[in-house]
N, C-alpha and C positions, 0 to 999 in steps of 0.2 A: 562384353567385359568378362563374362564367365569363361568364354573360350580363351581369352587372354590369360587368365589365371591357370586354366587347365594346361595350356601350352607351357606356361612358366614352370609349373610343377613337373611336367614331363621332362623338360630340359634339365631341371634341377636333379631329378633322379638319374638321368643319363650321365650327367657330369659327375655325380658321386660314385656311380658304378665304374667309371674309368679307373679309379683307384680304390678297389674294394677293401683291401687290407687297411689302408689309411682311414677310410670311412668307418670301418668296423672298430678300429681302436678308438676313434673319436666317440662313437656311440657307446663303447664300453665305459668310458669315463662318466657319461651321464647315467648309464645303467647302474653303475656302482653307487653313485650319489643318491639316485632315486630309491634304490633298494635299501640303502643304509638308513634313509629317513624312516621308512616303514618298519624296518627291522628294529632299529634302536628304540623307536617309540613303542613298538609292540612289546619288546623285552622290558622296558621301563614300566609300562602299564601292567604287565604280568607280575613283576616284583611288587609294585605298589598295591595291587589288588590282593596279593597273597598276604602282605603285611596287614592290610586293613581287615581282611577276613579273620586273621588271628586276633586282632584287637577287638573286633565286633563279637568274636566268640566269647570274650570275657564279659560282654554285656555293657552297653552304653549307659545303662541305669545303675551299674554296680560301682562300688568303691571297694578296693581290695586292700586290706591291712595285713601285713605279713611280718612275722618275727624275723629279725636279723641278728645273728650272733656277732656281738662286738668283739674287737681285738681283746686278747686276754689281759693286756696291760690296762685296758680301759675299765675292767670290772673291779679292780682293786681287791681281788680275792686270791689269797695265796694257797688256799687248800684245794684248788682245782674245782670248787663248786661255783658254777657260773649261772646264776639266775638271770634270765633276760626274756624279752618279748612280751607278747600280749597275754594278759591274765584274764581269768574269768570275771574278775571285778571290772576290768576295762570293758569287756564285752557287755556286761550288764549295764555299765554306766553309759555306754554309747547307745544301746537300744532303748534305755529308759529315759534319757535326757534329750535325745534328738528326735523330734516328732516326725521328721520327713523320712526316717528310716522305716521302710515298709516291712522288710524281712531281713534276718541276719542268719548267716550260715557259719557255725564254728567248725574248724578243721584242726586235727592234730596228726602230724606225720612222723613216723619213725622208720629207721632202717632196721629190718629184721630178717631172720632166716626162717623160711617156711619148709616144713618137712611132712612127708607122707610115705609110709612103707619103704623107708630107706632112701627115698629120693628127696633131694633138697634143692632149694633155690633162694638166692638172696633177692630181696625186693623191698618195696615200700609198704609199710603198714599204715593205713589211713583210717583214723577215727573220724566219723562224719555223721551227718543226719540224712534223712531220706531225700532232701532237696539237692544233695551233692551231685547226683546223676544228672539232674536237669541243668544245673549251672555249668557243669563241665562237658555237657553234650555226650554223656555216656549212654549206650544202648544195651538193654538186657538181651542176652542170647537165649538163656534157659533159666528157669526159676524166677526169682524176683530180687530186687534190690532191697536194701535195708528198709524196714517198715517202722512206723511210729510205735507200734506195740513192742517191737524188739528194742527200740531205743529206750522206751519207758521202763521195760523190765530188765534192762542190762543183759540181754541174752548173749550167750557165747555162740553167736552166729556170724558167718562171714560170707562175703561175695568175692569171687576170684576173677582176675583179669585173664585175658586170652592166653598170654604166654605162660602164666602160672599153671593153667589147666594143661597145656601141652607138656610141660616139664614134669608135673606131679601126677597127672592122670592121662598118660598117653594112650591107654587101652580100655579105660573104664569111665563111666559117668560119675562126675564128682558130686552130684547133688545127693545130699544125705550122708556123705562121707565126712570124716573129721580129720583136719590137719593140725599139726602141732606148731604152736607159736608161743614162745616165752613160757615154757613149762606149763602150758595149758592147751586144751584141745577146743577147736572151734568147728562147729558143724557148717558145712557148705550149703547155702540156701539159694545161691544164684551164680550165674556165669555171665560175664559181659562180653560184648563183641569187641573185636580189635579197634583200637583208637589211635589215630596218628599222634605222634608227639607234638607238643606245643613249644615253639621257640621262646627263649627268654624275652620278655617285653617289659621295658622300663627298668630302672636301676634296682628296684626292690622286688622284682618278680623273676625268679629263675626259670629256666627251661624245665618242662615237665614231660616225663614219659609215663604212660599209663599201663603198658602191657605187663609189667611185673608187679602190679598193685594187688593188695588184699584189703578189702573194706570191711570194717566192723563198726558197730554203733559207738559213737564217741563216749557215751556213758559207760559202756563196757570197758573201753580203754582206760578211762579215768579210774575206774574201780579196780581193774585187774592189774594194770601196769603202773598207773600213777604219773606224776609229773617229773620225778627224779630219774634221770637216765645216766648210767655209768658206761664209759668207754675205756677199755684197757688198751694201753699202747706201750710196748717195750718195757714191761715190768712196772709201769706207773699207770695211773688211772686219771681220768678227767670226768668230773660229774657236772651235769647241767640240769637246771630246773626250768622247764618250759611247759606252760599250761595250754597254750594254743599256738599252733604254727601259723594259722591264717584265719582271718575272719572276712567273709564276703558280705558286704552290706548292700542291700538293694534299696534304692531310693524310689519314692512314690512317683515322682515326675522327673523327666529328663531335665526340665528347666531348673530343678532344685539340686542337681548333682554337684555343681561347682561350689555352691553355697554350703551344701552339706559336707563336702570334702574339707572345706576350711574349718568348719565346726569340729570335725573329727580330728584334724590336726591340732587344734587348740586344746581339745579335751585330753588327748594323749600327751601333749607337751607338758601338761601340769603334773603328770605322774611318771614321766620317763625322762631321765637326765641323759642317759647314753643314747647313741644312735642305734637302738635295738629294735626299732619299729620303722617299717617302710610303708608308704601309702602310694598305691597306684590307682590313678583315675583313668579308666579306658576312654572316657569321653575326651579328656585332654589329649591323650595319645592319638585318638582318631583324628582330631582336628589338626594335630601336628603332622600326622601321616598324610592328610589331604594337602596341606600346604607343601610338604616335602615332595609329594607327587607332582604338583604343578612346577616346582623348581626343577625337579628331575627331568620332566618332559621338556622344559625349555632348554636345559643343559644338553640333553641328548639331541634335541632338534638342532641346536647350534653346531654340535660336532658333525652331524650328518650334513648340515648346510655347507660346511667347509668342503666336504667331498664334492658336492654339486658345484661349488665355486671353482674347484680345481678342474672339474670337467668343463666348465665354461671357459676357463683359460685355455684348455686344450682345443676347444672349438675355435677360439679366436686365433690361436697359433696356426692351426691347420688352414683356416680361411685366409689368413694373411699370406701364407705360402701359396695357396691356390690362386690368389689374386696376382701374385708375382708370376706364376707359371702361365697364367692365361691373359697376360697383358696384351699380346698381339690379338687374341680373340676379342678382347674388349675394344681395341682400336677398330677392328673390322666391323663389329656390330655398330659402333658409333658412326663409322663412315657410311654404313648402309641406312642410317636414319634412326637408330635407337637413341632414346633420350636418357638423361641421367637417371630419371626415375625407373626406367626399364632395367638399367644395370643394377641399381640398388635393390630393386625387387627380386631380380634373378639371384643375387648372392644371398639376400636375406632369406629367401625361400629355401635355399640349400641348408642354411644353418637351422632353420625351423624344422626342416625334414630330419636332420641329424638328431636334434634335441627331442623331437616327437617320438621317433623310433626308440631312442634311448630311454625316454620317459615311460613309454608303454611297456617295453621289456623290463624296465626297472620295477614297474608296478607288479607285473607277473612274478618277478623274482622276489619282491617283497611279500607276496601272498604265500610263499613257501616257507615263511618264517617258522611256523609250528613244526612241520616235518624236519626242517633244517636244524633247528635247535635240538630236537630229539635225536637226530642222527649224530650231531656233534657230541652230545652228552654220552650217547652209547659208545661212540668211538673213544672218548676220554676214559670211560669206565673200563673199556677193554685194554687200552694202551697204558693208562696210568690210574689204576684204581685207588692208590694211596692218595694221589692228588685230589681226586673226586671226594674222598671221604673227609678231607680237610676243609672242603668248601662248606660254608654255612648251609643248613637245611633249606633255608629260604631260596638259595641259589640253585641247589641240586634239584628241587622239586618245582621250580618255576615253570609256568606254562605261558608262553607269549600270547598276548591278547591284541589282535589287530585293532588299532584305533581308527574308526571309520573315516574321520576327517583327514587322517594322514595320507590317504590315497590321492584325493584331489589336490591336497596341498603339495605333495611331492611331485605329482605330474605338472601342476601349474608352475611350480618353481623351476622345474627342468625346462619347460617351454620358454618361460620368461628369461631364464639365463641364456637360452639359445638366442633369443631376440636381442638381448642387451649386448652380449659378447659378439654377435654377428653383425650388429649395426655398424660398428667402426670399419671392419673390413669392407662391407658393402658400400659405405659412403666413400671410402678410399678408392675403391674400384671405379665408382661413378665420377669421381673428381679427376680422373686421369685425362690428360690432354690427348685427344684422338690421334693427332699427328705423331706425337712422341710414342704413343702406344703402337702405332703401325711400324715405326722404325725399330721397335724392340725385337731383338733376336732371341 
Protein backbone atom coordinates (compact mmCIF):
# COMPACT_ATOMS: atom_id res chain seq x y z
CA UNK A 1 0.00 0.00 0.00
CA UNK A 2 2.85 2.35 0.87
CA UNK A 3 4.53 1.59 -2.46
CA UNK A 4 1.26 2.37 -4.26
CA UNK A 5 1.02 5.83 -2.66
CA UNK A 6 4.67 6.56 -3.33
CA UNK A 7 4.22 5.67 -6.97
CA UNK A 8 1.08 7.81 -7.15
CA UNK A 9 2.95 10.82 -5.71
CA UNK A 10 5.86 10.29 -8.10
CA UNK A 11 3.51 10.19 -11.08
CA UNK A 12 1.67 13.26 -9.81
CA UNK A 13 4.89 15.28 -9.57
CA UNK A 14 5.96 14.21 -13.06
CA UNK A 15 2.57 15.18 -14.49
CA UNK A 16 2.74 18.62 -12.87
CA UNK A 17 6.27 19.23 -14.15
CA UNK A 18 5.11 18.63 -17.73
CA UNK A 19 3.57 22.13 -17.57
CA UNK A 20 5.81 23.97 -15.03
CA UNK A 21 4.54 27.49 -15.73
CA UNK A 22 0.90 26.48 -15.38
CA UNK A 23 1.65 24.63 -12.16
CA UNK A 24 3.61 27.61 -10.83
CA UNK A 25 0.75 30.03 -11.48
CA UNK A 26 -1.68 27.67 -9.76
CA UNK A 27 0.63 27.42 -6.73
CA UNK A 28 0.92 31.22 -6.75
CA UNK A 29 -2.82 31.58 -6.13
CA UNK A 30 -2.64 29.38 -3.02
CA UNK A 31 0.58 31.12 -1.92
CA UNK A 32 -1.08 34.56 -2.02
CA UNK A 33 -4.14 33.32 -0.14
CA UNK A 34 -2.12 31.58 2.61
CA UNK A 35 0.28 34.49 3.05
CA UNK A 36 -2.68 36.93 3.11
CA UNK A 37 -4.28 35.08 6.03
CA UNK A 38 -1.08 35.32 8.10
CA UNK A 39 -0.28 38.91 7.07
CA UNK A 40 -3.74 40.35 7.66
CA UNK A 41 -4.16 38.63 11.02
CA UNK A 42 -0.65 39.77 12.08
CA UNK A 43 -1.33 43.39 11.11
CA UNK A 44 -4.72 43.31 12.82
CA UNK A 45 -3.18 41.85 15.97
CA UNK A 46 -0.44 44.49 15.93
CA UNK A 47 -2.92 47.35 15.65
CA UNK A 48 -5.11 45.84 18.35
CA UNK A 49 -2.22 45.35 20.78
CA UNK A 50 -1.00 48.90 20.21
CA UNK A 51 -4.45 50.28 21.02
CA UNK A 52 -4.77 48.08 24.10
CA UNK A 53 -1.32 49.12 25.34
CA UNK A 54 -2.32 52.77 25.12
CA UNK A 55 -5.52 52.10 27.03
CA UNK A 56 -3.73 49.96 29.63
CA UNK A 57 -1.24 52.83 30.01
CA UNK A 58 -4.09 54.92 31.41
CA UNK A 59 -4.61 52.31 34.13
CA UNK A 60 -7.48 49.85 34.30
CA UNK A 61 -8.14 51.02 37.89
CA UNK A 62 -8.36 54.68 36.86
CA UNK A 63 -11.24 56.97 36.01
CA UNK A 64 -10.25 60.10 34.10
CA UNK A 65 -12.38 63.23 34.44
CA UNK A 66 -11.43 66.01 32.02
CA UNK A 67 -12.63 69.58 31.48
CA UNK A 68 -14.12 70.22 28.03
CA UNK A 69 -14.64 73.74 26.76
CA UNK A 70 -18.28 74.02 25.62
CA UNK A 71 -19.32 76.06 22.55
CA UNK A 72 -19.36 79.81 23.24
CA UNK A 73 -23.10 80.01 22.60
CA UNK A 74 -23.69 77.41 25.30
CA UNK A 75 -22.02 79.48 28.03
CA UNK A 76 -24.47 82.36 27.88
CA UNK A 77 -21.71 84.87 28.66
CA UNK A 78 -21.33 87.87 26.33
CA UNK A 79 -18.20 89.32 27.95
CA UNK A 80 -15.89 86.58 26.77
CA UNK A 81 -15.55 85.14 30.28
CA UNK A 82 -16.03 81.39 30.00
CA UNK A 83 -16.00 79.44 33.29
CA UNK A 84 -16.12 75.69 32.72
CA UNK A 85 -14.78 72.33 33.74
CA UNK A 86 -13.83 70.63 36.97
CA UNK A 87 -13.54 72.79 40.05
CA UNK A 88 -11.61 72.25 43.26
CA UNK A 89 -14.98 71.82 44.96
CA UNK A 90 -15.82 69.01 42.52
CA UNK A 91 -12.47 67.37 43.26
CA UNK A 92 -12.99 67.51 47.03
CA UNK A 93 -16.59 66.35 46.70
CA UNK A 94 -15.57 63.27 44.72
CA UNK A 95 -12.69 62.29 46.99
CA UNK A 96 -14.65 62.82 50.20
CA UNK A 97 -18.00 61.26 49.28
CA UNK A 98 -16.98 58.20 47.21
CA UNK A 99 -15.20 55.71 49.50
CA UNK A 100 -13.91 53.47 46.68
CA UNK A 101 -11.62 56.25 45.37
CA UNK A 102 -8.20 55.31 46.73
CA UNK A 103 -6.18 58.21 45.34
CA UNK A 104 -6.89 61.32 43.25
CA UNK A 105 -4.52 63.27 41.03
CA UNK A 106 -5.40 66.91 40.14
CA UNK A 107 -3.90 68.37 36.93
CA UNK A 108 -3.97 71.87 35.42
CA UNK A 109 -2.60 72.48 31.91
CA UNK A 110 -1.84 75.78 30.12
CA UNK A 111 -0.16 76.75 26.86
CA UNK A 112 2.80 78.98 27.69
CA UNK A 113 6.11 80.27 26.31
CA UNK A 114 9.28 79.23 28.11
CA UNK A 115 12.45 81.34 27.81
CA UNK A 116 16.10 81.16 28.81
CA UNK A 117 19.03 83.34 27.68
CA UNK A 118 17.18 84.63 24.61
CA UNK A 119 15.98 81.19 23.52
CA UNK A 120 12.25 80.46 23.59
CA UNK A 121 9.90 77.52 23.04
CA UNK A 122 6.12 77.22 23.17
CA UNK A 123 4.84 74.27 25.13
CA UNK A 124 2.51 72.97 27.79
CA UNK A 125 2.79 74.09 31.39
CA UNK A 126 1.49 71.32 33.65
CA UNK A 127 0.61 71.92 37.27
CA UNK A 128 0.57 68.54 39.01
CA UNK A 129 1.46 66.49 42.06
CA UNK A 130 4.35 64.03 42.58
CA UNK A 131 2.14 61.10 41.47
CA UNK A 132 1.82 62.52 37.93
CA UNK A 133 5.06 60.89 36.74
CA UNK A 134 3.92 57.44 37.88
CA UNK A 135 0.46 57.72 36.32
CA UNK A 136 1.73 58.97 32.92
CA UNK A 137 4.76 56.59 32.84
CA UNK A 138 7.33 59.41 32.84
CA UNK A 139 10.94 58.56 33.74
CA UNK A 140 13.46 60.94 35.31
CA UNK A 141 16.73 61.42 33.42
CA UNK A 142 18.49 63.81 35.81
CA UNK A 143 17.57 65.45 39.08
CA UNK A 144 14.14 64.60 40.49
CA UNK A 145 10.45 65.07 39.80
CA UNK A 146 8.24 67.32 41.90
CA UNK A 147 8.31 66.36 45.59
CA UNK A 148 5.71 66.60 48.35
CA UNK A 149 7.79 69.29 50.07
CA UNK A 150 7.85 71.46 46.92
CA UNK A 151 4.09 70.96 46.54
CA UNK A 152 3.42 71.92 50.16
CA UNK A 153 5.72 74.98 50.13
CA UNK A 154 4.51 76.20 46.68
CA UNK A 155 8.10 76.32 45.45
CA UNK A 156 9.02 78.00 42.15
CA UNK A 157 10.60 74.78 40.92
CA UNK A 158 10.08 73.08 37.59
CA UNK A 159 10.91 69.86 35.74
CA UNK A 160 11.65 69.95 32.01
CA UNK A 161 10.76 67.50 29.26
CA UNK A 162 13.41 66.32 26.80
CA UNK A 163 12.64 68.66 23.90
CA UNK A 164 12.52 71.73 26.16
CA UNK A 165 16.03 70.90 27.37
CA UNK A 166 17.33 70.53 23.82
CA UNK A 167 15.87 73.87 22.75
CA UNK A 168 16.67 75.98 25.82
CA UNK A 169 19.87 74.30 27.04
CA UNK A 170 21.68 72.90 23.99
CA UNK A 171 25.17 73.25 25.51
CA UNK A 172 24.74 73.36 29.30
CA UNK A 173 23.23 71.42 32.18
CA UNK A 174 19.81 72.87 33.05
CA UNK A 175 19.78 71.64 36.66
CA UNK A 176 19.92 74.66 38.97
CA UNK A 177 19.26 77.18 36.15
CA UNK A 178 16.14 79.37 36.05
CA UNK A 179 13.71 79.66 33.14
CA UNK A 180 11.18 82.43 32.61
CA UNK A 181 7.44 81.60 32.63
CA UNK A 182 4.64 84.18 32.96
CA UNK A 183 6.74 87.02 34.39
CA UNK A 184 8.29 84.70 36.97
CA UNK A 185 11.40 82.54 37.19
CA UNK A 186 11.39 78.84 38.02
CA UNK A 187 14.44 76.84 39.08
CA UNK A 188 15.00 73.62 37.15
CA UNK A 189 15.24 70.64 39.52
CA UNK A 190 14.78 67.75 37.09
CA UNK A 191 14.88 66.56 33.49
CA UNK A 192 12.66 63.80 32.08
CA UNK A 193 13.51 61.14 29.51
CA UNK A 194 11.80 61.31 26.09
CA UNK A 195 8.24 59.96 26.14
CA UNK A 196 6.27 58.75 23.10
CA UNK A 197 3.09 60.77 22.44
CA UNK A 198 -0.23 59.22 23.38
CA UNK A 199 -3.02 59.06 20.82
CA UNK A 200 -6.47 60.40 21.67
CA UNK A 201 -8.54 57.75 23.44
CA UNK A 202 -12.22 58.14 23.99
CA UNK A 203 -14.31 61.14 23.10
CA UNK A 204 -13.22 63.15 26.13
CA UNK A 205 -9.49 62.43 26.15
CA UNK A 206 -7.38 64.24 23.57
CA UNK A 207 -4.01 63.16 22.25
CA UNK A 208 -1.05 64.20 24.39
CA UNK A 209 2.54 65.02 23.54
CA UNK A 210 4.97 65.13 26.44
CA UNK A 211 8.25 66.33 24.92
CA UNK A 212 7.50 70.07 25.17
CA UNK A 213 6.12 70.01 28.73
CA UNK A 214 7.26 71.86 31.81
CA UNK A 215 6.00 70.53 35.17
CA UNK A 216 5.49 72.65 38.27
CA UNK A 217 3.67 72.00 41.57
CA UNK A 218 -0.05 72.58 41.08
CA UNK A 219 -0.12 74.61 44.28
CA UNK A 220 2.44 76.97 42.74
CA UNK A 221 0.37 77.32 39.56
CA UNK A 222 -2.77 78.16 41.54
CA UNK A 223 -0.97 80.80 43.64
CA UNK A 224 1.20 82.35 40.87
CA UNK A 225 -1.02 82.15 37.79
CA UNK A 226 -4.51 81.44 39.14
CA UNK A 227 -7.59 80.18 37.35
CA UNK A 228 -8.34 83.15 35.07
CA UNK A 229 -6.63 82.95 31.68
CA UNK A 230 -6.84 85.62 28.96
CA UNK A 231 -6.25 84.90 25.27
CA UNK A 232 -5.80 87.87 22.89
CA UNK A 233 -7.06 87.40 19.31
CA UNK A 234 -7.15 90.08 16.57
CA UNK A 235 -7.67 93.04 18.87
CA UNK A 236 -10.17 91.24 21.11
CA UNK A 237 -9.70 88.96 24.04
CA UNK A 238 -11.31 85.88 25.43
CA UNK A 239 -11.14 84.93 29.07
CA UNK A 240 -11.80 81.60 30.69
CA UNK A 241 -11.87 80.33 34.23
CA UNK A 242 -10.61 76.77 34.66
CA UNK A 243 -9.58 75.39 38.03
CA UNK A 244 -8.64 71.85 36.94
CA UNK A 245 -7.96 70.50 33.46
CA UNK A 246 -8.12 66.87 34.55
CA UNK A 247 -8.58 64.69 37.59
CA UNK A 248 -7.37 61.08 37.55
CA UNK A 249 -9.17 58.98 40.15
CA UNK A 250 -7.70 55.62 41.17
CA UNK A 251 -10.21 53.06 42.42
CA UNK A 252 -9.27 50.61 45.19
CA UNK A 253 -10.35 47.45 43.32
CA UNK A 254 -10.88 46.81 39.63
CA UNK A 255 -14.26 45.26 40.45
CA UNK A 256 -15.44 48.65 41.73
CA UNK A 257 -14.39 50.69 38.68
CA UNK A 258 -17.66 50.68 36.73
CA UNK A 259 -19.77 51.28 39.84
CA UNK A 260 -17.49 54.14 40.92
CA UNK A 261 -17.60 55.66 37.43
CA UNK A 262 -21.39 55.77 37.62
CA UNK A 263 -21.23 57.51 41.01
CA UNK A 264 -18.75 60.05 39.58
CA UNK A 265 -21.12 60.77 36.68
CA UNK A 266 -24.09 61.26 39.01
CA UNK A 267 -22.11 63.49 41.38
CA UNK A 268 -20.84 65.76 38.60
CA UNK A 269 -24.23 65.87 36.83
CA UNK A 270 -25.76 67.63 39.85
CA UNK A 271 -23.30 70.53 39.54
CA UNK A 272 -22.69 70.82 35.78
CA UNK A 273 -25.43 71.77 33.33
CA UNK A 274 -23.30 72.19 30.22
CA UNK A 275 -21.29 69.41 28.60
CA UNK A 276 -18.10 70.78 30.10
CA UNK A 277 -16.89 67.59 31.76
CA UNK A 278 -15.95 64.32 30.06
CA UNK A 279 -15.41 61.00 31.80
CA UNK A 280 -13.17 58.31 30.36
CA UNK A 281 -13.11 54.82 31.89
CA UNK A 282 -10.09 52.89 30.53
CA UNK A 283 -11.58 49.58 31.73
CA UNK A 284 -14.63 50.10 29.52
CA UNK A 285 -12.42 51.09 26.60
CA UNK A 286 -10.23 48.03 27.18
CA UNK A 287 -13.23 45.71 27.06
CA UNK A 288 -14.44 47.42 23.90
CA UNK A 289 -10.96 47.12 22.35
CA UNK A 290 -10.88 43.39 23.07
CA UNK A 291 -14.30 42.91 21.50
CA UNK A 292 -13.25 45.00 18.51
CA UNK A 293 -10.07 42.90 18.22
CA UNK A 294 -12.11 39.72 17.88
CA UNK A 295 -14.37 41.29 15.25
CA UNK A 296 -11.35 42.70 13.42
CA UNK A 297 -9.62 39.31 13.33
CA UNK A 298 -12.77 37.64 11.98
CA UNK A 299 -13.18 40.34 9.33
CA UNK A 300 -9.54 40.16 8.25
CA UNK A 301 -9.70 36.36 8.19
CA UNK A 302 -12.74 36.44 5.93
CA UNK A 303 -11.00 38.78 3.50
CA UNK A 304 -7.96 36.51 3.38
CA UNK A 305 -10.18 33.42 3.02
CA UNK A 306 -11.59 34.94 -0.16
CA UNK A 307 -8.07 34.92 -1.61
CA UNK A 308 -7.76 31.24 -0.78
CA UNK A 309 -11.16 30.59 -2.35
CA UNK A 310 -9.99 32.26 -5.56
CA UNK A 311 -6.88 30.07 -5.47
CA UNK A 312 -9.07 27.00 -5.08
CA UNK A 313 -11.14 27.99 -8.08
CA UNK A 314 -7.88 28.32 -10.01
CA UNK A 315 -6.93 24.77 -9.02
CA UNK A 316 -10.29 23.43 -10.19
CA UNK A 317 -10.01 25.29 -13.48
CA UNK A 318 -6.52 23.95 -14.16
CA UNK A 319 -7.40 20.39 -13.18
CA UNK A 320 -10.50 20.37 -15.39
CA UNK A 321 -8.33 21.49 -18.29
CA UNK A 322 -5.79 18.80 -17.38
CA UNK A 323 -8.47 16.12 -17.36
CA UNK A 324 -9.55 17.15 -20.86
CA UNK A 325 -5.95 17.12 -22.12
CA UNK A 326 -5.25 13.69 -20.62
CA UNK A 327 -8.44 11.94 -21.71
CA UNK A 328 -6.56 9.47 -23.90
CA UNK A 329 -4.12 8.75 -21.04
CA UNK A 330 -7.05 8.00 -18.76
CA UNK A 331 -8.53 5.63 -21.36
CA UNK A 332 -5.22 3.75 -21.73
CA UNK A 333 -4.81 3.36 -17.97
CA UNK A 334 -8.37 2.09 -17.61
CA UNK A 335 -7.79 -0.38 -20.50
CA UNK A 336 -4.67 -1.68 -18.72
CA UNK A 337 -6.66 -2.44 -15.55
CA UNK A 338 -6.66 0.80 -13.55
CA UNK A 339 -9.78 1.18 -11.41
CA UNK A 340 -11.85 4.31 -10.95
CA UNK A 341 -10.36 4.73 -7.48
CA UNK A 342 -6.85 4.73 -8.98
CA UNK A 343 -7.78 7.51 -11.42
CA UNK A 344 -9.48 9.53 -8.67
CA UNK A 345 -6.45 9.12 -6.40
CA UNK A 346 -4.07 10.14 -9.18
CA UNK A 347 -5.74 13.47 -9.90
CA UNK A 348 -6.55 14.18 -6.24
CA UNK A 349 -2.90 13.70 -5.29
CA UNK A 350 -1.92 16.24 -7.96
CA UNK A 351 -4.26 18.87 -6.50
CA UNK A 352 -3.06 18.11 -2.97
CA UNK A 353 0.53 18.51 -4.17
CA UNK A 354 -0.26 21.91 -5.68
CA UNK A 355 -2.09 23.14 -2.57
CA UNK A 356 0.57 21.76 -0.19
CA UNK A 357 3.41 23.49 -2.03
CA UNK A 358 1.36 26.68 -2.19
CA UNK A 359 0.51 26.41 1.52
CA UNK A 360 4.11 25.83 2.63
CA UNK A 361 5.51 28.68 0.55
CA UNK A 362 2.60 30.85 1.72
CA UNK A 363 3.52 30.16 5.36
CA UNK A 364 7.13 31.16 4.65
CA UNK A 365 5.88 34.29 2.92
CA UNK A 366 3.58 35.04 5.86
CA UNK A 367 6.48 34.87 8.31
CA UNK A 368 8.13 37.78 6.48
CA UNK A 369 5.28 40.06 7.58
CA UNK A 370 7.42 42.12 10.00
CA UNK A 371 10.31 42.91 7.62
CA UNK A 372 7.83 43.32 4.75
CA UNK A 373 5.79 45.96 6.59
CA UNK A 374 8.92 47.82 7.67
CA UNK A 375 10.18 47.88 4.09
CA UNK A 376 6.78 49.04 2.86
CA UNK A 377 6.60 51.90 5.39
CA UNK A 378 10.19 52.90 4.61
CA UNK A 379 9.37 53.01 0.91
CA UNK A 380 6.27 55.10 1.55
CA UNK A 381 8.22 57.53 3.75
CA UNK A 382 10.79 57.92 0.99
CA UNK A 383 8.34 58.21 -1.91
CA UNK A 384 5.41 59.99 -0.22
CA UNK A 385 6.39 61.47 3.18
CA UNK A 386 3.35 63.76 3.24
CA UNK A 387 0.99 60.82 2.90
CA UNK A 388 2.76 59.00 5.75
CA UNK A 389 2.48 62.02 8.02
CA UNK A 390 -1.27 62.14 7.44
CA UNK A 391 -1.69 58.56 8.62
CA UNK A 392 -2.68 58.08 12.29
CA UNK A 393 0.19 57.50 14.71
CA UNK A 394 -1.27 54.08 15.51
CA UNK A 395 -0.87 52.98 11.86
CA UNK A 396 2.59 54.52 11.32
CA UNK A 397 4.08 52.83 14.38
CA UNK A 398 2.29 49.50 14.19
CA UNK A 399 4.39 46.35 14.53
CA UNK A 400 2.76 43.21 13.06
CA UNK A 401 2.42 40.36 15.55
CA UNK A 402 2.24 36.86 14.08
CA UNK A 403 -0.77 35.05 15.55
CA UNK A 404 0.55 31.51 16.27
CA UNK A 405 -2.67 29.72 15.39
CA UNK A 406 -2.89 31.53 12.04
CA UNK A 407 -0.03 29.41 10.62
CA UNK A 408 -1.65 25.95 10.98
CA UNK A 409 -5.03 27.51 10.17
CA UNK A 410 -3.83 29.03 6.88
CA UNK A 411 -1.95 25.87 5.88
CA UNK A 412 -4.87 23.63 6.82
CA UNK A 413 -7.34 25.73 4.85
CA UNK A 414 -5.06 25.72 1.79
CA UNK A 415 -4.80 21.90 1.79
CA UNK A 416 -8.53 21.52 2.48
CA UNK A 417 -9.36 23.83 -0.41
CA UNK A 418 -7.05 21.80 -2.63
CA UNK A 419 -8.92 18.61 -1.72
CA UNK A 420 -12.39 20.13 -2.08
CA UNK A 421 -11.73 21.86 -5.40
CA UNK A 422 -9.73 18.92 -6.76
CA UNK A 423 -12.32 16.30 -5.89
CA UNK A 424 -14.74 17.16 -8.71
CA UNK A 425 -12.13 17.06 -11.51
CA UNK A 426 -10.78 13.76 -10.12
CA UNK A 427 -14.24 12.20 -9.97
CA UNK A 428 -14.99 13.47 -13.46
CA UNK A 429 -11.80 11.86 -14.75
CA UNK A 430 -12.66 8.56 -13.04
CA UNK A 431 -16.20 8.59 -14.46
CA UNK A 432 -15.03 8.63 -18.08
CA UNK A 433 -15.99 5.74 -20.33
CA UNK A 434 -12.70 3.93 -21.19
CA UNK A 435 -13.77 3.24 -24.80
CA UNK A 436 -14.76 6.86 -25.42
CA UNK A 437 -11.56 8.01 -23.76
CA UNK A 438 -9.45 5.82 -26.08
CA UNK A 439 -11.21 7.30 -29.12
CA UNK A 440 -10.37 10.87 -27.96
CA UNK A 441 -7.91 12.65 -30.23
